[in-house]
N, C-alpha and C positions, 0 to 999 in steps of 0.2 A: 184586422183578421189575425187569428192565431193559427199558424201553420205548424202543427206538431208532426211527429212521425206518423201518427195514425189519425189523430183528430184534427179537423179543420173547423174553426169556430168564427162565425161572422155575427157581429152585433149590428142592429139597425134601430133607428128611431131617435127622438130627441125628448128632452125633459117635458116640454109643453106641446109636443106634437100629438098625433093621434094615438100612438102607442110606442112602446119599446119592445124589442124582440131579439131573438137569437136563432141562428141556424147552425146545427151541429152535424157535421159530416164525418163518417168513419166509425160510428157506433156499431157494435156487433148486433147482428139480427137476433131476435129471440130474447132480448133483454126486457124483463117486465118492469114497467115504470111504476115506482112506488109513489103514488099520488099523495099519500099521507106524509111521506118524507119531504116531497117537493113543497107541500103546503107548510110544513114546519120550518123548512129553510126560509121560505118566503116570510113567514110570520116573524122569525128572528130578525130578518133584515129590516122589517118595519119598526122594530124597537119598542121601547116602553114609552107610553104617551107623554108623561111629564119630562122625560129625558131626551126626547127626540123632536123632530120637526112636527109642526102642527098640520102639515099636509097629510091628508088621510086618503090613501089609495087602497082599494080592496086587493089589488095585485092578483087577480084571478087569472091563472094561466090558460090560454086557449091553444090547444095543440092543432097545428095546421097541416102537418104532413109527417111522414116517417113513423107512424104508429097505427096499429090496427088491433082492436080488442085489447088495448092496454099494453101491447107488446111491440117493440121496435121491429120495423120491417127490413132494416138494412139500408134504407134510403135516408136522405138528409132529414133530420128531426128539426122541425121548425115550430117555434112557440112565440106567441104574442101576448103582451100584457098591456091592456088599455090604460091610457091616462084619463082620469075622470075628475081630478081635483086640482086644476091648474089656476093660477092667478097671474096671467101674463102681464098685466098692467104695472106690476111691481118692478119691471125691468126696462132698462134703456140701453141702447147700443153705444151711445155717445159718451157715457160716463163709466169707464171700466172699474170694476170693483177690485181693490187691492188684493193681490195674491190669487186671484181667479184667472181663468183663461180668457177673460173678455177681451183684453188688449191684444194678446198674441193670436187669438182665433180670428179676430177681425182683420188683423194684418195678413195672416196666412191665407184666409179665404176671401180677401177683398171686400169684406163687409156683407157677403152673401150668406154667411152662416146664420143659423137660427140661434139668436142670443138669449132667448127667453129661458130663464132658469138655468142658464149655462148650456142649453142646447144639447149637442152630442157629447159635450165634455162633462155633463152633469153626472153626479152619483146616482141619479135615477136609473141609468142604464145598468147599474149593478143588479137591479131586479131580474134582468134577463140572465146575467152571469150567474146569479145564485141558482136559477133554474138549472143551468148547465152543470153547476157544481153538485147539485142534488142528484142529478142523473149519474154523474161520475162517481158519487159516493156509493151508489148501488153496485157499480162495477167493482170498486175496491172492496166493498163488503163481501161480494161473491168470491173474491180472491183472498179473503182472510185479513184484509187490511182495515185498520180503524184510524180515523183522523179525529182530532179534537183541538179546540182553541180555548185558551183562558185569557182573561184580562190581567196582564202582569202589573200594569200601573195605569192610573188616571191622574193626570197632573202630578202632584207630589205624593199621592197615596199609592203604596206599593203592596202587592201580594207577594207571596213566596214563589220562586220559580219551580218549574217542573224538574223532577229528577231525570237528568238526561240519559241515564243508563237503565233505570228500572221503571219508568212510566209504563203502565199496563193498560189493557183494553178497558178494564172495569173503571179505572179512574177517568179515562177519556170519555167513556160513555156517560158517566155521572156528570161531567162538565157539559156535555152536549145537550142536556135537558134543562139547564139553568138559563134564565133570561139574562142574568149577569154572571157569566161563568168565572168563578174565582175558587181558589183552593182553600182559603180561610174565610169563614163566614163574616168575621168581624170587619173585614175591610170593605165589604159590600156597602154598608151604610156610609162609611167614610167616603167611598167613591161617589155614591149618590149625592152626598152633601156637597162634594167638590163641584159636581156638575151643576147642581141647583144654585150654588153660590155664584158661579160664573154666569148662569142664565139670568139671575136677578140683577146682575150688573150690566147686562147687555153684552156680555163677553162670551168666550168659549175656551175650552181646554182640550188638550190632546191626550194621548196615551200610548201604551205599548202593548201589543198582543203577542202571545207565545203560542205557536202551533206545533203539534207533534203528530207523527204517523208511526204506528207500531204494526209489525207484521209485514212490512214491505220487504219483498225479497231482495237479496243481494244481486249485484252485477247488472243493474239496469241503469242506463245512461251511456255516456261516451266522453270523448275528449273535445276540448275547445268548444265549438259551437253546438255540440250535441250533449254537453254536460247537463246532468239532471238539475243541479242547482241553478245553472244559468236559465233553464227553461222555467223553473219555479219563479226565479227573480223576474223574468220577462213578463210573466202573467201577473205577478203581484203588482209590479209597477204600472201595469196597464189600467189598473183601477185607480180612481181619484183618491187623494188624501194620504196614500201610503208614501212615506218620504224617506225611509231608511230600512235596511234589511241586514240581518246577520244570521249565520248558521252556526250551530254549536256554541262554543265559547266566544265566537265572533270578535268584537273589538277588544275584549279583555286579553286575547292572545297576543296582541301587539305590545303589551307591557310585560310579557313573560318570555322565558327562554324556550327553545325548542324541546329541551329535555322535560320541562315542566308541562308542556301542553301536548306532547306526543301521546297518542292512545296506544298503550301496550296491548298486544294481540295474544290471545290464548285459545286453547281448545276447551270447550265445555262438551265432553263426549265427542260427537262428530261435528258439532257446530262451532264455527269460528266466531269469537266475540272479542270485544275490546273492554279493558278494565275501566276506562273512562270514555267519554264520548264528546271530546272537545271539537271534533270534526263535524258533529251533527249528523252522523249516519251516512256521510258522503265523502269518499276519497277520490280525488282526480276526476270529479264529475260523475262518479259511478257509486250507486248505493252499496253499502257494505253489510247490510242486514241488521244494523243497530237502529234504534229509533231515530227517525229523521226529525230534527229539532231546528226551528227557526223562530226568530223574533222580528216583529215589524213595528216600526214607529208610525203612528198616525198623527198628522199635524192637527192643531186646533182648527175648527171650522173658520175659514177666512171671512165668512159673512157674520159680522158682529154689529150690534146696534149702537155703535159709538161713532162720533164724527171722525172721519179719516181723510187724509190728504190724498187726492187723486187729480185727474185731469178731465176737462171737458174737451173732447176731440172735435166737437163742432166749432166752438169758439177758440180752440187752441189756447186755453187758459188753465192755470192751476187753481183748484178749488178745494173746498171742504165739503164732504158729502156724507150723508147718513143713508145707508142702504135700507131698502124695504124687503119684504118677502118673509118666508117662513123657513127657518133654518135650525139645524141641530146645535145645541150648546156643546155637544161632544160627539164627534163622528165615530170615535173609537168603539163605543158600545155596540152600535149597529154594524160596524165594519168587521166584527169578529167572524160572522158567518160569511162575509165576503172573502176574507182571507182564507178561511177553510175551503171555500169553493174554488178559489184560484189554485190552492195546493192540490185539491182533489183532481182538477182538470189535468195538471201537469203529471201527477202520479198515475192517473188512469191512462193518459197517453203513453207513458213509459211502459206500463204493465201490459198494455194491449199489444 
């Protein structure tokens, strides 16, 4: 469960169970649900057929409570998404897949966990998180805040980064309508080819996503456990496959001096701005009014169709195993809308 200052979010369901779902408490009453936006967020999470899993779910959202006549009532908003295209016989509990949660989950829950498709550890549950992210996007939009994500790299194919100082609403809005959101068109084909080449070899590739929020007001957040960046990080790492995170200049700052990376402050009329944005729009855990910029690494899909070393927990032996199932050759492409959703939730919780 996410326990924010205002929003409380609980996920439920498993990958091959009846459904996955989410309950969001703390939403303002009178918020009109944008069902077209919700459907578009869901569509982006499903990805492009040739570049994503062969599992085909309609992901139709069923609203169970907290809404009447398309408007939130102020009560908990509960939504369910049915699972209709499962293939449970592809999974076994005795042979943990390398780099999955199979081994740790069985040990943690005494073997009573639903292991099919990863159960409650599956990326399938991000379908429900993306619904919550779409609802929070409407909250931010009503406050004049725009978020967007682009694919900074796939494997060794790199796009150019966002301008951390001057990224604007128009650019983010243009990225948000693209199936593969990139800043330079020519890298899109190269990224696609990198994914397809890995897929043809029964392998997978990872990537890096860059997220930005513009129009976010200053002075939201707090110190230590109430830091805005720590809440964003907590939500980002709650979703599977995200393996590293940096704000602003991030890791590059470790190789420079303080004078080089400090953001000079100046007045632009009555508005306080910084000449650079190495801090990524957050100082001391509190927003400073500059664009909030972060980058997230997405690991390659651990499910690959190559023989891998693992164990048989029933016979307690070391074995070679080739997994079954339907898996993405690159999670990063579909994960872009998941990252945006996680950032939306954190920013909406702060702004409320």
